[in-house]
Backbone as numpy.savetxt, mean C-alpha at the origin, in Angstrom:
# Nx Ny Nz CAx CAy CAz Cx Cy Cz
12.24 14.69 -9.33 11.99 13.03 -9.18 10.91 12.79 -10.40
11.09 11.60 -11.13 10.10 11.23 -12.12 8.99 10.93 -11.51
7.83 10.62 -12.20 6.62 10.14 -12.17 6.68 8.59 -12.09
5.83 7.83 -11.10 6.15 6.14 -11.35 5.52 5.97 -12.68
5.62 4.63 -13.09 4.96 3.90 -14.26 3.86 3.67 -14.10
2.96 3.83 -15.21 1.57 3.47 -14.96 1.42 2.23 -14.44
0.17 1.84 -13.94 -0.12 0.64 -13.26 0.17 -0.54 -13.57
0.00 -0.58 -15.02 0.14 -1.61 -15.83 1.86 -2.10 -15.72
2.73 -1.25 -15.46 4.19 -1.56 -16.04 4.54 -1.70 -14.65
4.03 -1.40 -13.09 4.80 -1.68 -11.96 4.35 -2.99 -11.36
5.66 -3.57 -10.97 5.69 -5.07 -10.98 5.46 -5.21 -9.40
4.28 -5.21 -9.05 3.80 -5.63 -7.44 2.72 -6.86 -7.98
3.00 -7.59 -6.90 2.17 -8.76 -6.86 0.78 -8.49 -6.22
-0.01 -9.42 -6.65 -1.44 -9.26 -6.06 -1.19 -9.01 -4.38
-0.65 -9.85 -3.73 -0.33 -9.92 -2.41 0.08 -8.31 -1.82
1.46 -7.75 -2.89 1.78 -6.89 -2.49 0.44 -5.52 -2.58
-0.11 -5.54 -3.60 -1.04 -4.76 -3.68 -2.26 -4.85 -2.47
-2.25 -5.95 -1.90 -3.28 -5.84 -0.73 -2.50 -5.44 0.48
-1.17 -5.56 0.39 -0.47 -4.88 1.51 -0.66 -3.45 1.50
-0.37 -2.94 0.10 -0.28 -1.48 0.09 -1.48 -0.62 0.50
-2.81 -1.43 0.09 -4.03 -1.17 0.57 -4.64 -1.26 1.83
-3.81 -2.24 2.78 -3.97 -2.38 4.07 -2.83 -0.94 4.71
-1.92 -0.68 4.36 -1.02 0.40 4.77 -2.05 1.49 4.60
-2.49 1.82 3.42 -3.15 2.95 3.10 -4.42 3.06 4.16
-5.03 2.11 4.96 -5.79 2.20 5.82 -5.27 2.16 7.30
-3.99 2.89 7.52 -3.29 2.97 8.23 -2.91 1.64 9.42
-3.02 0.55 8.78 -2.70 -0.49 9.68 -1.11 -0.93 9.77
-0.60 -1.19 10.83 0.67 -1.39 10.93 1.28 -3.03 10.56
2.37 -3.04 10.27 2.94 -4.26 9.80 2.53 -5.57 10.73
2.46 -5.55 11.83 2.11 -6.65 12.64 0.76 -6.97 12.34
-0.08 -5.95 12.34 -1.58 -6.36 12.10 -1.86 -6.75 10.92
-1.10 -6.15 9.98 -1.11 -6.56 8.39 -1.04 -8.38 8.20
-0.18 -8.21 9.06 0.67 -9.69 9.21 -0.41 -10.78 9.58
-1.19 -10.54 10.84 -2.04 -11.22 11.17 -3.42 -11.30 10.55
-3.65 -10.37 9.79 -4.84 -10.18 9.04 -4.41 -11.25 7.79
-3.36 -11.22 7.53 -3.08 -11.76 6.06 -2.66 -13.37 6.50
-2.31 -13.77 7.73 -1.63 -15.04 8.04 -0.40 -14.83 7.74
0.35 -13.88 8.01 1.83 -13.93 7.29 2.47 -13.17 8.39
4.16 -13.56 8.75 4.96 -13.02 9.65 4.78 -11.41 9.38
5.37 -10.90 10.50 5.87 -9.51 10.12 7.06 -9.24 9.61
7.86 -9.98 9.50 8.75 -10.06 8.65 8.83 -10.46 7.09
7.97 -11.13 6.63 7.08 -11.28 5.55 6.47 -9.83 5.02
6.09 -8.98 6.27 5.36 -8.03 5.68 6.21 -6.92 5.20
7.13 -6.79 6.06 8.20 -5.76 5.76 9.07 -6.08 4.79
9.33 -7.26 4.38 9.80 -7.58 2.77 8.93 -7.26 1.58
7.66 -7.27 1.97 6.59 -7.04 0.89 6.68 -5.55 0.82
6.68 -4.73 2.08 6.65 -3.16 1.82 8.23 -2.57 1.12
9.23 -2.97 1.77 10.38 -2.80 1.07 10.21 -2.98 -0.49
9.75 -4.19 -0.99 9.43 -4.11 -2.49 8.44 -3.23 -3.13
7.32 -2.87 -2.15 6.50 -1.79 -2.72 6.91 -0.56 -2.70
8.07 -0.13 -2.10 8.88 1.19 -1.84 9.57 1.18 -2.98
10.50 0.13 -3.27 11.29 0.24 -4.54 10.54 0.37 -5.75
9.14 -0.47 -5.87 8.67 -0.62 -7.09 8.04 0.63 -7.24
7.53 1.36 -6.39 6.85 2.80 -6.71 7.74 3.93 -6.57
9.15 3.59 -6.10 9.82 4.63 -6.07 9.61 5.73 -5.16
9.20 5.24 -3.84 8.40 5.79 -2.83 9.59 6.00 -1.57
9.61 6.91 -0.80 10.38 7.23 0.22 10.28 6.47 1.44
8.68 6.71 1.28 7.99 5.76 3.10 6.80 5.51 2.70
6.21 4.99 3.58 4.61 4.27 3.73 3.91 5.19 2.77
3.85 6.46 3.30 3.05 7.39 3.07 3.15 7.96 1.69
4.19 7.99 1.25 4.77 8.29 -0.08 4.13 7.02 -1.09
4.46 5.93 -0.67 3.97 4.56 -1.41 2.16 4.88 -1.69
1.51 5.51 -0.60 0.17 4.86 -0.55 -0.32 6.09 -1.71
0.42 7.68 -1.47 0.08 8.42 -2.69 0.39 8.13 -4.07
1.69 7.57 -4.22 1.69 6.57 -5.57 1.05 5.51 -5.99
0.84 5.03 -4.85 -0.53 3.87 -5.20 -1.68 4.69 -6.10
-2.15 5.65 -5.20 -3.35 6.42 -5.64 -3.30 6.87 -7.07
-2.32 7.10 -7.11 -1.55 8.13 -8.45 -1.54 7.21 -9.83
-1.37 5.86 -9.31 -1.39 4.72 -10.58 -2.64 4.18 -10.78
-3.31 4.14 -9.66 -4.79 3.71 -9.66 -4.51 2.15 -8.87
-3.63 1.83 -8.05 -3.52 0.43 -7.25 -4.42 0.70 -6.20
-4.67 1.69 -5.59 -5.02 2.01 -4.38 -6.30 3.04 -4.61
-7.32 2.88 -4.67 -8.56 3.96 -4.88 -9.54 4.10 -3.43
-10.12 5.07 -3.56 -11.03 5.67 -2.78 -12.09 4.51 -1.85
-12.20 3.46 -2.76 -12.91 2.55 -2.59 -12.24 1.19 -1.53
-11.04 1.24 -1.38 -10.17 0.54 -0.89 -9.87 0.83 0.47
-10.36 2.41 0.67 -10.26 2.99 2.28 -11.71 2.27 3.07
-11.22 2.04 4.33 -12.32 1.56 5.13 -13.04 2.58 5.77
-13.17 3.86 5.51 -14.04 4.71 6.00 -13.63 5.44 7.37
-12.20 5.72 7.42 -11.95 5.98 8.55 -11.40 7.51 8.63
-11.46 7.85 7.60 -11.03 9.55 7.42 -11.89 10.41 7.93
-11.56 11.55 8.18 -11.80 12.54 9.34 -13.26 13.30 8.43
-14.11 12.92 9.03 -15.38 13.63 8.60 -16.43 12.54 7.96
-16.02 11.40 7.96 -16.78 10.20 6.89 -17.79 9.66 8.12
-18.80 9.36 7.86 -20.10 8.74 9.05 -20.39 9.76 9.68
-19.83 10.85 9.85 -20.68 12.22 10.78 -22.15 12.61 10.06
């Protein structure tokens, strides 16, 4: 499998980048929709485009690719990792 293109070449809208960051924080589609004032169907559409753009197999792979190209950073994670805050 080939590596994704650099972040500057990946065709994600700012909204899709926001959705990816929320996915990285473990939020389900419905919660992302509520948070952004969008329907769950719209969120699913965004995630479909994110997966295609990042050449990702699933949500976890999309997050990993998002980290690899700099769309998602450690600063985007809301502190829900194991051991954080102990």
